ZADO-1210 file (C-alpha; in nm, 4 decimals, padded with zeros to 6 digits):
<atoms>
<atom x="15.2972" y="00.4113" z="16.8876" code="MET" pos="1"/>
<atom x="15.6561" y="00.3969" z="16.8548" code="LYS" pos="2"/>
<atom x="15.9114" y="00.6921" z="16.7327" code="ILE" pos="3"/>
<atom x="16.2357" y="00.6317" z="16.6222" code="LYS" pos="4"/>
<atom x="16.4936" y="00.8258" z="16.8054" code="ILE" pos="5"/>
<atom x="16.7700" y="00.8994" z="16.5515" code="ASN" pos="6"/>
<atom x="16.8938" y="01.2379" z="16.6888" code="ASN" pos="7"/>
<atom x="16.9029" y="01.3487" z="17.0358" code="ASP" pos="8"/>
<atom x="17.0261" y="01.6247" z="17.2430" code="LEU" pos="9"/>
<atom x="17.3284" y="01.4057" z="17.3739" code="PHE" pos="10"/>
<atom x="17.3680" y="01.1662" z="17.1113" code="ASP" pos="11"/>
<atom x="17.2702" y="00.8957" z="17.3200" code="ILE" pos="12"/>
<atom x="17.1002" y="00.6900" z="17.0112" code="ALA" pos="13"/>
<atom x="17.4071" y="00.6968" z="16.8154" code="SER" pos="14"/>
<atom x="17.6323" y="00.6080" z="17.1280" code="ARG" pos="15"/>
<atom x="17.3895" y="00.3125" z="17.2197" code="ILE" pos="16"/>
<atom x="17.4567" y="00.2055" z="16.7930" code="LYS" pos="17"/>
<atom x="17.8128" y="00.2080" z="16.8997" code="GLU" pos="18"/>
<atom x="17.7459" y="-00.0702" z="17.1429" code="ILE" pos="19"/>
<atom x="17.5743" y="-00.3099" z="16.8958" code="ASP" pos="20"/>
<atom x="17.5294" y="-00.1559" z="16.5248" code="PRO" pos="21"/>
<atom x="17.1965" y="-00.3214" z="16.5209" code="ARG" pos="22"/>
<atom x="17.0226" y="-00.1329" z="16.7974" code="TYR" pos="23"/>
<atom x="16.7586" y="00.1035" z="16.7388" code="GLU" pos="24"/>
<atom x="16.6049" y="00.3290" z="16.9944" code="ILE" pos="25"/>
<atom x="16.2039" y="00.3999" z="17.0155" code="PHE" pos="26"/>
<atom x="16.0000" y="00.5787" z="17.2321" code="PHE" pos="27"/>
<atom x="15.6872" y="00.4055" z="17.3055" code="GLU" pos="28"/>
<atom x="15.4226" y="00.6693" z="17.3571" code="THR" pos="29"/>
<atom x="15.1713" y="00.4381" z="17.4947" code="GLU" pos="30"/>
<atom x="15.4091" y="00.3030" z="17.7923" code="ALA" pos="31"/>
<atom x="15.5846" y="00.6737" z="17.7959" code="GLN" pos="32"/>
<atom x="15.8719" y="00.4492" z="17.7651" code="LYS" pos="33"/>
<atom x="16.2262" y="00.4469" z="17.5720" code="PHE" pos="34"/>
<atom x="16.3002" y="00.0951" z="17.4162" code="THR" pos="35"/>
<atom x="16.6093" y="-00.0782" z="17.2451" code="VAL" pos="36"/>
<atom x="16.5379" y="-00.2951" z="16.9557" code="TRP" pos="37"/>
<atom x="16.7608" y="-00.5102" z="16.7039" code="ALA" pos="38"/>
<atom x="16.6369" y="-00.7065" z="16.4315" code="ASN" pos="39"/>
<atom x="16.2630" y="-00.6136" z="16.4854" code="GLY" pos="40"/>
<atom x="16.2873" y="-00.7360" z="16.8560" code="LYS" pos="41"/>
<atom x="16.2696" y="-00.5442" z="17.1708" code="ARG" pos="42"/>
<atom x="16.5970" y="-00.6284" z="17.3547" code="GLN" pos="43"/>
<atom x="16.5301" y="-00.3872" z="17.6453" code="LEU" pos="44"/>
<atom x="16.3135" y="-00.1182" z="17.8185" code="THR" pos="45"/>
<atom x="16.4907" y="00.1706" z="17.9523" code="LEU" pos="46"/>
<atom x="16.4021" y="00.2549" z="18.3151" code="PRO" pos="47"/>
<atom x="16.4561" y="00.6101" z="18.2720" code="PHE" pos="48"/>
<atom x="16.2130" y="00.8893" z="18.1773" code="GLU" pos="49"/>
<atom x="16.5014" y="01.0560" z="17.9535" code="ASN" pos="50"/>
<atom x="16.7743" y="00.9388" z="17.7480" code="LEU" pos="51"/>
<atom x="17.1176" y="01.0111" z="17.9438" code="ASP" pos="52"/>
<atom x="17.4414" y="00.8380" z="18.0063" code="GLU" pos="53"/>
<atom x="17.2401" y="00.6006" z="18.2248" code="ARG" pos="54"/>
<atom x="17.0636" y="00.4683" z="17.9241" code="ALA" pos="55"/>
<atom x="17.4407" y="00.3775" z="17.7760" code="ILE" pos="56"/>
<atom x="17.5478" y="00.2484" z="18.1139" code="LEU" pos="57"/>
<atom x="17.2308" y="00.0109" z="18.1265" code="TYR" pos="58"/>
<atom x="17.2215" y="-00.1156" z="17.7740" code="THR" pos="59"/>
<atom x="17.5913" y="-00.2291" z="17.8035" code="ARG" pos="60"/>
<atom x="17.5283" y="-00.3813" z="18.1353" code="LYS" pos="61"/>
<atom x="17.2386" y="-00.5974" z="18.0180" code="THR" pos="62"/>
<atom x="17.4079" y="-00.7301" z="17.7104" code="ARG" pos="63"/>
<atom x="17.4330" y="-01.0935" z="17.6736" code="VAL" pos="64"/>
<atom x="17.7611" y="-01.1272" z="17.7529" code="GLU" pos="65"/>
<atom x="17.7208" y="-00.9840" z="18.1182" code="ASN" pos="66"/>
<atom x="17.4514" y="-01.2460" z="18.2188" code="VAL" pos="67"/>
<atom x="17.6563" y="-01.4359" z="18.4660" code="GLU" pos="68"/>
<atom x="17.7545" y="-01.1206" z="18.6297" code="GLU" pos="69"/>
<atom x="17.4136" y="-01.0152" z="18.6684" code="ILE" pos="70"/>
<atom x="17.3139" y="-01.3535" z="18.8034" code="ILE" pos="71"/>
<atom x="17.5469" y="-01.3064" z="19.0657" code="ARG" pos="72"/>
<atom x="17.4365" y="-00.9652" z="19.1463" code="GLU" pos="73"/>
<atom x="17.0815" y="-01.0970" z="19.1720" code="ILE" pos="74"/>
<atom x="17.2060" y="-01.4022" z="19.3841" code="ASP" pos="75"/>
<atom x="17.4126" y="-01.1804" z="19.5964" code="SER" pos="76"/>
<atom x="17.0884" y="-00.9112" z="19.6484" code="TYR" pos="77"/>
<atom x="16.8560" y="-01.2409" z="19.7313" code="ASN" pos="78"/>
<atom x="17.0861" y="-01.3791" z="19.9660" code="GLU" pos="79"/>
<atom x="17.1467" y="-01.0288" z="20.1351" code="LYS" pos="80"/>
<atom x="16.7797" y="-01.0204" z="20.1868" code="HIS" pos="81"/>
<atom x="16.7170" y="-01.3699" z="20.3097" code="GLU" pos="82"/>
<atom x="16.9768" y="-01.3043" z="20.5462" code="ASN" pos="83"/>
<atom x="16.8163" y="-01.0368" z="20.6967" code="GLU" pos="84"/>
<atom x="16.4786" y="-01.1977" z="20.6782" code="ARG" pos="85"/>
<atom x="16.6093" y="-01.4684" z="20.9068" code="VAL" pos="86"/>
<atom x="16.7787" y="-01.2150" z="21.1311" code="GLU" pos="87"/>
<atom x="16.4343" y="-01.0626" z="21.1807" code="ARG" pos="88"/>
<atom x="16.2743" y="-01.3879" z="21.2393" code="VAL" pos="89"/>
<atom x="16.5374" y="-01.5093" z="21.4947" code="ARG" pos="90"/>
<atom x="16.5256" y="-01.1631" z="21.6899" code="ASP" pos="91"/>
<atom x="16.1529" y="-01.2111" z="21.6980" code="LYS" pos="92"/>
<atom x="16.1856" y="-01.5382" z="21.8215" code="ILE" pos="93"/>
<atom x="16.4335" y="-01.4600" z="22.0580" code="GLU" pos="94"/>
<atom x="16.2105" y="-01.1758" z="22.2120" code="ASP" pos="95"/>
<atom x="15.9093" y="-01.4125" z="22.2430" code="GLU" pos="96"/>
<atom x="16.1102" y="-01.6785" z="22.4216" code="PHE" pos="97"/>
<atom x="16.2488" y="-01.4021" z="22.6598" code="SER" pos="98"/>
<atom x="15.9209" y="-01.2737" z="22.7348" code="HIS" pos="99"/>
<atom x="15.7699" y="-01.6249" z="22.7980" code="ARG" pos="100"/>
<atom x="16.0569" y="-01.7192" z="23.0046" code="LEU" pos="101"/>
<atom x="16.0443" y="-01.3861" z="23.2071" code="ARG" pos="102"/>
<atom x="15.6473" y="-01.4748" z="23.2579" code="LEU" pos="103"/>
<atom x="15.7361" y="-01.8201" z="23.3575" code="ALA" pos="104"/>
<atom x="15.9689" y="-01.6906" z="23.6649" code="ARG" pos="105"/>
<atom x="15.6914" y="-01.5055" z="23.7946" code="ILE" pos="106"/>
</atoms>
């Protein structure tokens, strides 16, 4: 069941409407999540248990206008983790090579 949120303690619903007047906030009881809808279509699911300032920032950040920045963030994150993975593999290979070289000298 979806419960429409019109009023909340910190006026988050109205502040999100300022981002885009089409936005409506719902609490989905089955998933226990807040969602943002526009024109009858879900735009995003908020990853927070409560409606607070994070919901506003997240809603602004995930707008279509910001897609290029989001893609850059994803690519940067993936590159960082790939480099860390390569470094771990390289270290493991070097350790194994050093170990085998020490055994060969004995």
